[in-house]
C-alpha positions as a Python dict, from the first residue, in 0.01 Angstrom:
ca = {
    (1, 'M'): (0, 0, 0),
    (2, 'F'): (284, 240, 86),
    (3, 'S'): (615, 278, -87),
    (4, 'K'): (931, 180, 95),
    (5, 'Q'): (1017, 550, 141),
    (6, 'T'): (676, 623, 299),
    (7, 'R'): (660, 336, 550),
    (8, 'P'): (921, 468, 801),
    (9, 'T'): (757, 810, 799),
    (10, 'R'): (418, 655, 867),
    (11, 'K'): (561, 445, 1149),
    (12, 'I'): (715, 753, 1312),
    (13, 'Y'): (386, 942, 1277),
    (14, 'F'): (180, 670, 1445),
    (15, 'L'): (446, 621, 1715),
    (16, 'S'): (432, 995, 1792),
    (17, 'M'): (54, 977, 1820),
    (18, 'L'): (76, 688, 2065),
    (19, 'I'): (330, 873, 2280),
    (20, 'G'): (112, 1185, 2281),
    (21, 'L'): (-200, 994, 2380),
    (22, 'S'): (-6, 815, 2652),
    (23, 'F'): (115, 1148, 2793),
    (24, 'I'): (-235, 1301, 2793),
    (25, 'S'): (-374, 991, 2964),
    (26, 'T'): (-106, 1013, 3234),
    (27, 'V'): (-166, 1382, 3299),
    (28, 'F'): (-540, 1334, 3337),
    (29, 'S'): (-499, 1028, 3557),
    (30, 'E'): (-277, 1232, 3791),
    (31, 'G'): (-544, 1501, 3811),
    (32, 'K'): (-326, 1774, 3659),
    (33, 'C'): (-593, 1878, 3410),
    (34, 'Q'): (-900, 1774, 3599),
    (35, 'R'): (-1155, 2023, 3731),
    (36, 'R'): (-1361, 1911, 4022),
    (37, 'P'): (-1732, 1898, 3930),
    (38, 'G'): (-1912, 2208, 4050),
    (39, 'E'): (-1588, 2387, 4140),
    (40, 'M'): (-1680, 2702, 3950),
    (41, 'G'): (-2031, 2699, 4097),
    (42, 'E'): (-1890, 2665, 4448),
    (43, 'R'): (-1663, 2965, 4394),
    (44, 'I'): (-1958, 3175, 4278),
    (45, 'V'): (-2168, 3065, 4577),
    (46, 'Q'): (-1885, 3146, 4819),
    (47, 'K'): (-1830, 3486, 4660),
    (48, 'R'): (-2199, 3570, 4676),
    (49, 'K'): (-2219, 3463, 5039),
    (50, 'E'): (-1979, 3746, 5111),
    (51, 'F'): (-2217, 3990, 4945),
    (52, 'L'): (-2498, 3880, 5177),
    (53, 'K'): (-2307, 4049, 5460),
    (54, 'Q'): (-2361, 4385, 5290),
    (55, 'K'): (-2611, 4590, 5490),
    (56, 'V'): (-2829, 4733, 5216),
    (57, 'Q'): (-3017, 5043, 5330),
    (58, 'V'): (-3379, 5032, 5219),
    (59, 'A'): (-3650, 5297, 5204),
    (60, 'I'): (-4006, 5158, 5199),
    (61, 'I'): (-4293, 5341, 5033),
    (62, 'T'): (-4642, 5194, 5047),
    (63, 'A'): (-4879, 5330, 4783),
    (64, 'S'): (-5232, 5273, 4902),
    (65, 'D'): (-5576, 5426, 4868),
    (66, 'S'): (-5725, 5150, 5082),
    (67, 'K'): (-5657, 4924, 5380),
    (68, 'R'): (-5338, 4773, 5235),
    (69, 'A'): (-5104, 5009, 5420),
    (70, 'E'): (-5001, 4738, 5669),
    (71, 'S'): (-4786, 4575, 5401),
    (72, 'G'): (-4516, 4836, 5458),
    (73, 'Q'): (-4493, 4737, 5824),
    (74, 'I'): (-4466, 4371, 5725),
    (75, 'A'): (-4188, 4455, 5480),
    (76, 'A'): (-3993, 4653, 5741),
    (77, 'K'): (-4017, 4371, 5992),
    (78, 'L'): (-3899, 4107, 5744),
    (79, 'L'): (-3608, 4316, 5618),
    (80, 'K'): (-3488, 4410, 5967),
    (81, 'K'): (-3503, 4045, 6069),
    (82, 'A'): (-3279, 3964, 5771),
    (83, 'D'): (-3029, 4231, 5889),
    (84, 'F'): (-3117, 4502, 5636),
    (85, 'E'): (-3126, 4862, 5751),
    (86, 'V'): (-3467, 5022, 5697),
    (87, 'V'): (-3394, 5393, 5671),
    (88, 'S'): (-3756, 5508, 5632),
    (89, 'T'): (-4114, 5390, 5589),
    (90, 'K'): (-4388, 5597, 5434),
    (91, 'V'): (-4750, 5555, 5325),
    (92, 'V'): (-4872, 5768, 5035),
    (93, 'K'): (-5167, 5784, 4798),
    (94, 'N'): (-5121, 5596, 4473),
    (95, 'L'): (-5084, 5909, 4264),
    (96, 'E'): (-4821, 6049, 4503),
    (97, 'V'): (-4580, 5759, 4454),
    (98, 'E'): (-4369, 5930, 4187),
    (99, 'A'): (-4286, 6231, 4403),
    (100, 'S'): (-4213, 6009, 4703),
    (101, 'L'): (-3985, 5785, 4494),
    (102, 'R'): (-3790, 6085, 4371),
    (103, 'K'): (-3737, 6206, 4727),
    (104, 'A'): (-3623, 5862, 4845),
    (105, 'L'): (-3376, 5832, 4558),
    (106, 'E'): (-3228, 6170, 4645),
    (107, 'D'): (-3151, 6049, 4999),
    (108, 'K'): (-2780, 5966, 5016),
    (109, 'N'): (-2844, 5714, 5295),
    (110, 'T'): (-3059, 5494, 5070),
    (111, 'D'): (-2930, 5204, 4858),
    (112, 'A'): (-3268, 5069, 4751),
    (113, 'V'): (-3630, 5179, 4743),
    (114, 'L'): (-3904, 4922, 4793),
    (115, 'L'): (-4242, 5030, 4654),
    (116, 'I'): (-4545, 4835, 4773),
    (117, 'G'): (-4879, 4862, 4594),
    (118, 'G'): (-5004, 5023, 4276),
    (119, 'T'): (-4885, 4745, 4042),
    (120, 'G'): (-5227, 4646, 3907),
    (121, 'F'): (-5419, 4774, 3605),
    (122, 'S'): (-5658, 5031, 3749),
    (123, 'I'): (-5629, 5397, 3656),
    (124, 'S'): (-5466, 5476, 3992),
    (125, 'D'): (-5207, 5195, 3966),
    (126, 'V'): (-4909, 5400, 3850),
    (127, 'T'): (-4617, 5247, 4043),
    (128, 'P'): (-4454, 5072, 3742),
    (129, 'E'): (-4472, 5398, 3546),
    (130, 'A'): (-4298, 5579, 3833),
    (131, 'V'): (-4025, 5314, 3840),
    (132, 'K'): (-3973, 5345, 3466),
    (133, 'K'): (-3938, 5723, 3488),
    (134, 'F'): (-3632, 5697, 3713),
    (135, 'S'): (-3482, 5379, 3567),
    (136, 'E'): (-3171, 5334, 3360),
    (137, 'I'): (-3151, 4953, 3364),
    (138, 'E'): (-3444, 4716, 3397),
    (139, 'I'): (-3418, 4391, 3594),
    (140, 'P'): (-3679, 4183, 3407),
    (141, 'G'): (-3592, 3860, 3585),
    (142, 'F'): (-3743, 3987, 3910),
    (143, 'G'): (-4094, 4030, 3773),
    (144, 'E'): (-4070, 3706, 3581),
    (145, 'L'): (-3959, 3509, 3887),
    (146, 'F'): (-4217, 3673, 4114),
    (147, 'R'): (-4499, 3585, 3876),
    (148, 'M'): (-4371, 3229, 3837),
    (149, 'I'): (-4357, 3178, 4215),
    (150, 'T'): (-4703, 3330, 4250),
    (151, 'Y'): (-4839, 3103, 3979),
    (152, 'H'): (-4707, 2787, 4143),
    (153, 'K'): (-4830, 2899, 4484),
    (154, 'F'): (-5189, 2948, 4369),
    (155, 'K'): (-5225, 2725, 4063),
    (156, 'D'): (-5433, 2466, 4253),
    (157, 'N'): (-5684, 2737, 4345),
    (158, 'K'): (-5714, 2900, 4003),
    (159, 'E'): (-6081, 2804, 3963),
    (160, 'E'): (-6167, 2998, 4279),
    (161, 'I'): (-5935, 3298, 4256),
    (162, 'G'): (-5808, 3297, 3897),
    (163, 'L'): (-5436, 3338, 3832),
    (164, 'P'): (-5294, 3613, 4057),
    (165, 'S'): (-4965, 3596, 3867),
    (166, 'L'): (-5140, 3769, 3575),
    (167, 'D'): (-5273, 4052, 3790),
    (168, 'T'): (-4944, 4216, 3882),
    (169, 'R'): (-4685, 4428, 3709),
    (170, 'A'): (-4421, 4371, 3976),
    (171, 'T'): (-4091, 4505, 3850),
    (172, 'A'): (-3737, 4607, 3945),
    (173, 'A'): (-3474, 4838, 3802),
    (174, 'V'): (-3158, 5037, 3864),
    (175, 'S'): (-3196, 5415, 3879),
    (176, 'S'): (-2995, 5649, 3662),
    (177, 'E'): (-2655, 5785, 3756),
    (178, 'Q'): (-2826, 6110, 3853),
    (179, 'Y'): (-2973, 5927, 4153),
    (180, 'G'): (-2665, 5721, 4234),
    (181, 'R'): (-2764, 5399, 4056),
    (182, 'K'): (-2993, 5277, 4329),
    (183, 'L'): (-3220, 4975, 4327),
    (184, 'I'): (-3593, 5022, 4280),
    (185, 'V'): (-3833, 4733, 4342),
    (186, 'A'): (-4211, 4734, 4308),
    (187, 'L'): (-4428, 4467, 4472),
    (188, 'P'): (-4806, 4422, 4484),
    (189, 'G'): (-4981, 4572, 4785),
    (190, 'S'): (-5121, 4262, 4953),
    (191, 'P'): (-4947, 4136, 5269),
    (192, 'E'): (-4915, 3792, 5110),
    (193, 'A'): (-4742, 3930, 4800),
    (194, 'T'): (-4512, 4146, 5012),
    (195, 'E'): (-4403, 3852, 5224),
    (196, 'L'): (-4361, 3628, 4921),
    (197, 'G'): (-4146, 3876, 4731),
    (198, 'I'): (-3920, 3956, 5025),
    (199, 'D'): (-3878, 3605, 5165),
    (200, 'R'): (-3838, 3423, 4836),
    (201, 'I'): (-3644, 3677, 4632),
    (202, 'L'): (-3535, 4009, 4776),
    (203, 'I'): (-3350, 3897, 5089),
    (204, 'L'): (-3104, 3717, 4862),
    (205, 'A'): (-3127, 3938, 4554),
    (206, 'L'): (-3080, 4287, 4695),
    (207, 'P'): (-2720, 4238, 4818),
    (208, 'M'): (-2626, 4064, 4490),
    (209, 'W'): (-2772, 4344, 4280),
    (210, 'W'): (-2605, 4606, 4497),
    (211, 'A'): (-2268, 4435, 4445),
    (212, 'Q'): (-2315, 4421, 4067),
    (213, 'I'): (-2417, 4782, 4013),
    (214, 'H'): (-2127, 4901, 4229),
    (215, 'G'): (-1871, 4682, 4054),
    (216, 'K'): (-1819, 4437, 4341),
    (217, 'D'): (-1925, 4123, 4151),
}
């Protein structure tokens, strides 16, 4: 098949391949090129655990034209228990939320503003519009995750109460540089929604977001 001149060259080529494969096999067997499964994930988890120690300072604004004002008190209690610093709590009428948000963002002692209420579809539900007015970067994953959690929580009762996940425009964003790139989060006004959003998402998310927007991550 090969000429006499070609055979030695072919033999050397195949011998070189065998030596190379043998070397690679040895290196991997000694663990020199192995990466422990989940090693990168563990590093990320460890790094983010450090961020959880960050004491994010939160201002709470409850927008309510009804009896839902107690949600702000629930939010403050949950955040303080999780070692956040609540710098202020305020209850305003729905249509006053924009002015109150602006004032909270101008406070140098505030890292994040939590808006509760006004996320529905009625003419007085203007919280998402207020968030958008001061936002530079949207955080779409928050609203998506909140609605998914809400859906799974109530899906067995949908015949009685419908699908609450469709009734909210919960949202989150980062404010513009003019306001110091602060976090803005809007939750529905019910006590159940407030507790769900804080316990299941915000206690973990707020320090992570803070670290990212300030270049710590």
